[in-house]
Backbone as CSV, one residue per row, in Angstrom:
resi,resn,N_x,N_y,N_z,CA_x,CA_y,CA_z,C_x,C_y,C_z
1,MET,0.882,-1.186,-0.011,0.010,0.005,0.002,0.888,1.237,0.008
2,THR,0.583,2.204,-0.871,1.378,3.365,-0.967,1.093,4.286,0.208
3,ASN,1.916,5.284,0.340,1.797,6.287,1.404,0.469,7.047,1.193
4,ALA,0.136,7.361,-0.027,-1.081,8.107,-0.299,-2.305,7.311,0.100
5,LYS,-2.285,5.978,-0.181,-3.439,5.130,0.183,-3.552,4.959,1.698
6,LYS,-2.360,4.875,2.355,-2.354,4.785,3.785,-2.984,6.044,4.456
7,LEU,-2.638,7.211,3.872,-3.109,8.454,4.371,-4.672,8.562,4.168
8,LEU,-5.100,8.088,2.929,-6.528,8.153,2.680,-7.265,7.189,3.633
9,ALA,-6.721,6.100,3.982,-7.337,5.138,4.910,-7.395,5.689,6.313
10,LEU,-6.457,6.531,6.698,-6.433,7.161,8.030,-7.356,8.342,8.170
11,ILE,-7.769,8.955,7.054,-8.538,10.208,7.118,-9.891,9.982,7.899
12,PRO,-10.676,8.932,7.641,-11.889,8.754,8.455,-11.574,8.637,9.933
13,THR,-10.509,7.955,10.285,-10.159,7.759,11.696,-9.753,9.132,12.325
14,ILE,-9.040,9.938,11.581,-8.621,11.254,12.051,-9.884,12.129,12.271
15,ILE,-10.756,12.089,11.300,-11.966,12.924,11.308,-12.808,12.511,12.538
16,LEU,-12.992,11.231,12.758,-13.731,10.741,13.931,-13.075,11.169,15.217
17,PHE,-11.748,11.099,15.283,-11.008,11.513,16.446,-11.227,13.000,16.715
18,LEU,-11.196,13.848,15.699,-11.412,15.281,15.848,-12.804,15.578,16.283
19,ILE,-13.753,14.909,15.685,-15.162,15.112,16.099,-15.409,14.740,17.553
20,TYR,-14.876,13.600,17.980,-14.987,13.118,19.354,-14.322,14.145,20.278
21,GLY,-13.143,14.587,19.927,-12.389,15.530,20.733,-13.126,16.839,20.917
22,SER,-13.734,17.369,19.856,-14.446,18.628,19.931,-15.700,18.465,20.738
23,LEU,-16.418,17.323,20.576,-17.616,17.067,21.385,-17.319,16.972,22.838
24,HIS,-16.262,16.245,23.148,-15.870,16.064,24.518,-15.421,17.368,25.164
25,SER,-14.611,18.117,24.462,-14.219,19.416,25.060,-15.351,20.381,25.144
26,GLY,-16.303,20.268,24.263,-17.505,21.143,24.305,-18.315,20.814,25.534
27,CYS,-18.440,19.493,25.886,-19.148,19.139,27.125,-18.472,19.741,28.338
28,ASN,-17.177,19.637,28.354,-16.440,20.186,29.488,-16.659,21.694,29.685
29,SER,-16.664,22.447,28.523,-16.838,23.843,28.606,-18.284,24.178,29.072
30,VAL,-19.263,23.402,28.634,-20.635,23.604,29.064,-20.720,23.332,30.586
31,ASP,-20.117,22.251,31.032,-20.138,21.936,32.499,-19.416,22.999,33.299
32,GLU,-18.313,23.466,32.766,-17.591,24.507,33.484,-18.412,25.806,33.516
33,ALA,-19.137,26.144,32.451,-19.992,27.333,32.427,-21.117,27.183,33.474
34,TYR,-21.673,25.961,33.580,-22.716,25.725,34.575,-22.148,25.860,35.995
35,LEU,-20.992,25.258,36.202,-20.303,25.364,37.510,-20.024,26.785,37.916
36,THR,-19.589,27.545,36.936,-19.301,28.987,37.188,-20.590,29.712,37.647
37,ARG,-21.705,29.353,37.035,-22.939,29.976,37.462,-23.350,29.494,38.889
38,VAL,-23.108,28.259,39.175,-23.369,27.816,40.555,-22.432,28.513,41.554
39,ASP,-21.176,28.747,41.135,-20.256,29.501,41.968,-20.842,30.892,42.333
40,THR,-21.469,31.511,41.332,-22.124,32.781,41.554,-23.217,32.704,42.637
41,LEU,-24.014,31.624,42.574,-25.024,31.420,43.571,-24.397,31.289,44.977
42,ASP,-23.292,30.550,45.002,-22.589,30.340,46.289,-22.102,31.655,46.879
43,GLN,-21.600,32.515,45.996,-21.053,33.848,46.445,-22.256,34.655,47.022
44,MET,-23.405,34.588,46.354,-24.587,35.349,46.850,-24.982,34.804,48.218
45,LEU,-24.923,33.487,48.380,-25.293,32.861,49.612,-24.332,33.288,50.746
46,GLU,-23.038,33.433,50.419,-22.037,33.835,51.425,-22.342,35.280,51.862
47,SER,-22.730,36.119,50.916,-23.080,37.527,51.218,-24.304,37.509,52.202
48,ASN,-25.213,36.661,51.892,-26.406,36.602,52.723,-26.072,36.107,54.121
49,GLU,-25.179,35.152,54.213,-24.730,34.685,55.598,-24.140,35.809,56.358
50,LYS,-23.400,36.654,55.725,-22.762,37.796,56.443,-23.868,38.729,56.956
51,TYR,-24.862,38.981,56.162,-25.920,39.852,56.605,-26.633,39.288,57.852
52,LEU,-26.723,38.003,57.912,-27.472,37.332,59.047,-26.592,37.024,60.177
53,LEU,-25.345,37.551,60.196,-24.518,37.282,61.398,-24.860,38.290,62.481
54,ILE,-26.019,38.111,62.946,-26.535,38.939,64.091,-27.015,37.994,65.178
55,ASP,-26.667,38.289,66.428,-27.004,37.378,67.512,-28.509,37.556,67.829
56,TYR,-29.281,36.583,67.381,-30.728,36.578,67.584,-31.087,36.760,69.065
57,LYS,-30.392,35.962,69.936,-30.734,36.002,71.368,-30.557,37.436,71.929
58,THR,-29.465,38.078,71.569,-29.203,39.439,72.064,-30.316,40.419,71.681
59,ILE,-30.726,40.361,70.402,-31.811,41.225,69.937,-33.086,40.924,70.650
60,ASP,-33.391,39.632,70.867,-34.614,39.279,71.589,-34.555,39.725,73.015
61,GLN,-33.396,39.646,73.650,-33.273,40.191,75.072,-33.443,41.659,75.054
62,ARG,-32.878,42.336,74.109,-33.037,43.809,74.070,-34.489,44.227,73.840
63,LYS,-35.202,43.500,72.970,-36.595,43.752,72.746,-37.384,43.641,74.011
64,ASN,-37.108,42.604,74.787,-37.773,42.387,76.125,-37.406,43.424,77.102
65,LEU,-36.133,43.899,77.082,-35.687,44.934,78.018,-36.373,46.233,77.679
66,ILE,-36.471,46.587,76.407,-37.164,47.829,76.020,-38.630,47.800,76.463
67,PHE,-39.275,46.629,76.252,-40.675,46.535,76.740,-40.751,46.748,78.234
68,THR,-39.835,46.157,78.953,-39.854,46.344,80.445,-39.607,47.836,80.775
69,HIS,-38.558,48.377,80.155,-38.273,49.779,80.456,-39.485,50.687,80.213
70,MET,-40.110,50.513,79.040,-41.253,51.374,78.743,-42.373,51.171,79.708
71,SER,-42.592,49.950,80.123,-43.658,49.660,81.118,-43.353,50.331,82.438
72,LEU,-42.100,50.200,82.857,-41.682,50.834,84.175,-41.745,52.349,84.079
73,VAL,-41.302,52.926,82.987,-41.425,54.388,82.902,-42.877,54.845,82.952
74,LYS,-43.701,54.129,82.208,-45.172,54.477,82.222,-45.749,54.366,83.597
75,ARG,-45.314,53.386,84.340,-45.855,53.135,85.685,-45.300,54.030,86.770
76,PHE,-43.998,54.343,86.655,-43.313,54.996,87.793,-42.776,56.379,87.530
77,TYR,-42.767,56.845,86.291,-42.140,58.124,86.050,-42.770,59.191,86.838
78,ASP,-41.947,59.985,87.592,-42.473,60.822,88.698,-42.448,62.284,88.445
79,LYS,-42.171,62.710,87.257,-42.167,64.177,86.924,-42.684,64.436,85.535
80,THR,-42.892,65.642,85.230,-43.313,65.993,83.883,-42.215,65.647,82.871
81,MET,-42.601,64.930,81.848,-41.623,64.442,80.920,-41.114,65.589,80.053
82,SER,-39.834,65.760,79.982,-39.254,66.792,79.087,-39.423,66.376,77.600
83,GLU,-39.310,67.390,76.708,-39.444,67.058,75.353,-38.320,66.093,74.901
84,GLU,-37.142,66.323,75.372,-36.021,65.423,75.029,-36.286,64.028,75.526
85,PHE,-36.727,63.847,76.723,-36.987,62.493,77.264,-38.144,61.865,76.509
86,GLY,-39.209,62.673,76.185,-40.345,62.177,75.450,-39.930,61.700,74.040
87,ASN,-39.042,62.502,73.400,-38.556,62.056,72.069,-37.718,60.817,72.198
88,SER,-36.936,60.658,73.237,-36.145,59.448,73.430,-37.074,58.259,73.618
89,MET,-38.129,58.442,74.346,-39.108,57.359,74.568,-39.814,56.951,73.259
90,ALA,-40.137,57.949,72.457,-40.728,57.632,71.143,-39.778,56.903,70.297
91,ARG,-38.496,57.289,70.278,-37.477,56.581,69.472,-37.309,55.151,69.971
92,TYR,-37.322,55.014,71.324,-37.175,53.748,71.967,-38.281,52.800,71.520
93,LYS,-39.502,53.335,71.437,-40.631,52.561,70.945,-40.387,52.085,69.523
94,GLY,-39.865,53.001,68.704,-39.515,52.635,67.331,-38.506,51.528,67.241
95,ILE,-37.472,51.602,68.131,-36.481,50.578,68.155,-37.079,49.234,68.554
96,TYR,-37.974,49.310,69.522,-38.735,48.104,69.927,-39.443,47.415,68.761
97,LYS,-40.129,48.236,67.944,-40.809,47.736,66.772,-39.825,47.041,65.812
98,GLN,-38.702,47.692,65.610,-37.690,47.111,64.686,-37.088,45.834,65.223
99,TYR,-36.807,45.791,66.539,-36.316,44.579,67.138,-37.345,43.480,67.061
100,ASN,-38.610,43.808,67.307,-39.654,42.820,67.231,-39.812,42.287,65.813
101,ASN,-39.680,43.154,64.796,-39.727,42.760,63.452,-38.583,41.812,63.154
102,PHE,-37.401,42.110,63.641,-36.211,41.224,63.479,-36.511,39.827,64.093
103,VAL,-36.939,39.838,65.319,-37.280,38.583,66.037,-38.257,37.769,65.267
104,ASN,-39.199,38.364,64.638,-40.213,37.631,63.866,-39.736,37.163,62.515
105,GLN,-38.832,37.959,61.876,-38.454,37.577,60.504,-37.150,36.773,60.462
106,TYR,-36.224,36.922,61.428,-34.923,36.280,61.319,-34.981,34.762,61.177
107,PRO,-35.785,34.064,62.047,-35.802,32.582,61.896,-36.189,32.108,60.548
108,GLY,-37.192,32.699,59.907,-37.638,32.299,58.594,-36.580,32.554,57.561
109,LEU,-35.904,33.742,57.613,-34.900,34.068,56.676,-33.643,33.089,56.814
110,SER,-33.330,32.808,58.069,-32.213,31.896,58.376,-32.514,30.503,57.850
111,ASP,-33.732,29.983,58.135,-34.101,28.643,57.677,-34.108,28.622,56.119
112,GLU,-34.620,29.677,55.532,-34.682,29.702,54.064,-33.264,29.700,53.465
113,LEU,-32.344,30.468,54.128,-30.978,30.493,53.666,-30.364,29.097,53.703
114,ASN,-30.597,28.365,54.787,-30.050,27.005,54.864,-30.649,26.098,53.793
115,GLU,-31.908,26.246,53.494,-32.539,25.470,52.400,-31.978,25.824,51.059
116,LEU,-31.735,27.129,50.855,-31.113,27.553,49.601,-29.704,27.070,49.431
117,LYS,-28.974,27.039,50.491,-27.615,26.442,50.454,-27.646,24.955,50.074
118,HIS,-28.565,24.267,50.607,-28.783,22.827,50.297,-29.146,22.664,48.819
119,GLN,-30.042,23.475,48.330,-30.475,23.427,46.937,-29.315,23.748,45.960
120,ALA,-28.488,24.747,46.323,-27.348,25.076,45.489,-26.335,23.924,45.442
121,ALA,-26.163,23.288,46.580,-25.215,22.157,46.643,-25.770,20.995,45.773
122,THR,-27.051,20.767,45.856,-27.692,19.704,45.031,-27.554,20.003,43.571
123,LEU,-27.735,21.294,43.211,-27.603,21.685,41.807,-26.156,21.499,41.304
124,ARG,-25.184,21.836,42.176,-23.773,21.595,41.817,-23.532,20.097,41.603
125,GLU,-23.989,19.301,42.487,-23.818,17.845,42.403,-24.448,17.312,41.084
126,SER,-25.662,17.751,40.727,-26.313,17.363,39.542,-25.523,17.718,38.280
127,VAL,-24.891,18.922,38.295,-24.059,19.382,37.198,-22.852,18.466,37.112
128,GLN,-22.221,18.257,38.252,-20.983,17.401,38.180,-21.264,15.977,37.727
129,LYS,-22.458,15.515,38.021,-22.799,14.158,37.531,-23.427,14.130,36.192
130,LYS,-23.533,15.361,35.592,-24.105,15.470,34.211,-25.531,14.927,34.143
131,GLU,-26.365,15.245,35.173,-27.705,14.733,35.256,-28.758,15.660,34.643
132,LEU,-28.360,16.856,34.249,-29.357,17.866,33.789,-29.136,18.197,32.338
133,SER,-30.218,18.365,31.647,-30.154,18.868,30.300,-29.978,20.390,30.410
134,LYS,-29.667,21.027,29.268,-29.482,22.498,29.254,-30.727,23.185,29.754
135,GLU,-31.881,22.791,29.305,-33.138,23.380,29.724,-33.404,23.164,31.213
136,GLU,-33.150,21.951,31.714,-33.328,21.665,33.121,-32.401,22.552,33.967
137,PHE,-31.167,22.623,33.544,-30.247,23.460,34.330,-30.708,24.889,34.327
138,LYS,-31.104,25.401,33.182,-31.554,26.774,33.088,-32.716,27.074,33.998
139,GLN,-33.683,26.152,34.013,-34.871,26.256,34.851,-34.490,26.295,36.319
140,TYR,-33.722,25.319,36.800,-33.321,25.219,38.196,-32.475,26.380,38.607
141,TYR,-31.554,26.786,37.704,-30.653,27.895,38.016,-31.427,29.246,38.163
142,GLN,-32.356,29.495,37.252,-33.122,30.719,37.371,-33.953,30.819,38.585
143,LYS,-34.633,29.693,38.948,-35.424,29.710,40.153,-34.580,29.890,41.381
144,GLU,-33.468,29.166,41.433,-32.613,29.287,42.584,-32.020,30.727,42.751
145,LYS,-31.648,31.261,41.600,-31.085,32.649,41.602,-32.097,33.637,42.108
146,LEU,-33.350,33.530,41.626,-34.430,34.422,42.066,-34.705,34.303,43.539
147,ASP,-34.750,33.054,44.045,-35.028,32.789,45.502,-33.883,33.371,46.328
148,ILE,-32.647,33.203,45.873,-31.510,33.722,46.595,-31.523,35.217,46.627
149,LYS,-31.847,35.861,45.494,-31.904,37.287,45.398,-32.951,37.842,46.370
150,ASN,-34.076,37.284,46.418,-35.126,37.722,47.315,-34.743,37.554,48.802
151,ASN,-34.155,36.403,49.094,-33.709,36.160,50.496,-32.594,37.156,50.869
152,LEU,-31.688,37.369,49.923,-30.574,38.301,50.146,-31.097,39.739,50.381
153,ALA,-32.050,40.177,49.587,-32.582,41.544,49.731,-33.259,41.702,51.069
154,ALA,-34.036,40.740,51.521,-34.708,40.806,52.808,-33.691,40.803,53.954
155,SER,-32.663,39.946,53.823,-31.605,39.889,54.882,-30.825,41.154,55.010
156,GLU,-30.562,41.748,53.848,-29.767,43.037,53.809,-30.583,44.121,54.506
157,VAL,-31.830,44.275,54.243,-32.679,45.288,54.860,-32.752,45.017,56.350
158,LEU,-32.939,43.813,56.756,-33.079,43.470,58.201,-31.763,43.802,58.883
159,SER,-30.667,43.419,58.277,-29.346,43.699,58.849,-29.044,45.184,59.015
160,GLN,-29.297,45.938,57.956,-29.030,47.351,57.995,-29.841,48.053,59.035
161,ASN,-31.101,47.639,59.173,-31.978,48.239,60.180,-31.453,47.967,61.572
162,ILE,-31.019,46.756,61.869,-30.533,46.413,63.200,-29.244,47.148,63.535
163,HIS,-28.280,47.121,62.565,-26.999,47.825,62.792,-27.186,49.308,62.946
164,GLY,-28.151,49.859,62.212,-28.400,51.290,62.289,-28.994,51.765,63.611
165,LEU,-29.614,50.791,64.328,-30.247,51.183,65.611,-29.282,51.199,66.788
166,GLU,-28.114,50.617,66.649,-27.199,50.375,67.721,-26.864,51.650,68.540
167,PRO,-26.482,52.738,67.903,-26.126,53.926,68.700,-27.302,54.481,69.527
168,ASP,-28.501,54.503,68.920,-29.666,55.060,69.649,-30.038,54.041,70.763
169,TYR,-29.953,52.774,70.484,-30.291,51.800,71.557,-29.362,52.058,72.778
170,GLN,-28.083,52.132,72.512,-27.137,52.257,73.622,-27.408,53.540,74.416
171,ARG,-27.666,54.651,73.734,-27.903,55.931,74.366,-29.173,55.938,75.175
172,ILE,-30.238,55.444,74.573,-31.570,55.536,75.221,-31.678,54.563,76.357
173,SER,-31.121,53.350,76.163,-31.252,52.349,77.280,-30.473,52.851,78.487
174,ALA,-29.315,53.497,78.268,-28.552,53.975,79.420,-29.320,55.150,80.088
175,LEU,-29.925,56.024,79.267,-30.731,57.090,79.810,-31.848,56.571,80.694
176,ILE,-32.554,55.615,80.193,-33.727,55.112,80.942,-33.293,54.340,82.187
177,ASP,-32.186,53.560,82.024,-31.657,52.927,83.241,-31.349,53.920,84.302
178,SER,-30.715,55.039,83.952,-30.340,56.078,84.879,-31.597,56.673,85.529
179,GLU,-32.636,56.949,84.709,-33.839,57.501,85.279,-34.521,56.536,86.237
180,LEU,-34.570,55.280,85.890,-35.249,54.293,86.724,-34.495,54.142,88.064
181,VAL,-33.165,54.167,88.022,-32.350,54.096,89.247,-32.639,55.292,90.117
182,ARG,-32.747,56.486,89.469,-33.042,57.705,90.229,-34.411,57.619,90.921
183,ILE,-35.424,57.136,90.145,-36.755,57.018,90.726,-36.799,55.989,91.851
184,ALA,-36.059,54.919,91.634,-36.056,53.801,92.626,-35.472,54.225,93.987
185,GLN,-34.655,55.323,94.000,-34.161,55.785,95.247,-35.253,56.368,96.158
186,LYS,-36.402,56.729,95.538,-37.525,57.286,96.292,-38.748,56.389,96.252
187,ASN,-38.654,55.323,95.505,-39.862,54.454,95.311,-39.480,53.005,95.598
188,GLU,-39.983,52.505,96.734,-39.654,51.180,97.140,-40.146,50.054,96.252
189,ASP,-41.317,50.293,95.663,-41.886,49.283,94.750,-40.939,49.109,93.500
190,LEU,-40.545,50.234,92.904,-39.691,50.143,91.818,-38.307,49.588,92.198
191,LYS,-37.854,50.003,93.336,-36.572,49.454,93.857,-36.606,47.908,93.968
192,ALA,-37.716,47.422,94.504,-37.841,45.974,94.602,-37.871,45.269,93.259
193,ILE,-38.538,45.907,92.259,-38.607,45.329,90.911,-37.206,45.315,90.296
194,LEU,-36.446,46.409,90.443,-35.153,46.457,89.773,-34.186,45.513,90.500
195,GLU,-34.287,45.327,91.779,-33.414,44.428,92.488,-33.702,42.973,92.210
196,ALA,-34.956,42.707,91.805,-35.392,41.333,91.469,-34.851,40.841,90.138
197,LYS,-34.413,41.794,89.298,-33.874,41.415,87.975,-32.539,40.736,88.025
């Protein structure tokens, strides 16, 4: 067999090899593109976790303390309330509402975040095992992305509200503590309540 005939005999094999190679590398690039998208979901979930790094117990305790403070001031305040003190009490009531909102919303957002993390991990596993068609991946990815965006937006608002309240909470709770201690020096009932805490 001449060299030309050998070359002609190898051409179909070479063509098949090139087609197989391009198909195989095409699959890898598709899988890599899918994994890159799942990486984006993971980054969004990490941002969300950072927003929810707030000590739930502390905020719940503060909410309860504010309620107690407001009740004691209403019951025992012994002089005409100044405009400044009245404004502080109104702000304190607003902080109470925000803390109460946090206490009500945080568990649901946190649980949803954990579920979204699980779903993203499942999606990644399905991509790695090549279990999804292009359409299936697109459908799951879009739904997951939307759910994560909604959870992230709610967590961001909740976090910003709580962090923004910190200076006012510190100032007003110290002011009210001071006023209650002052009143308790003349009022045995309040003194007994404060000592029982």
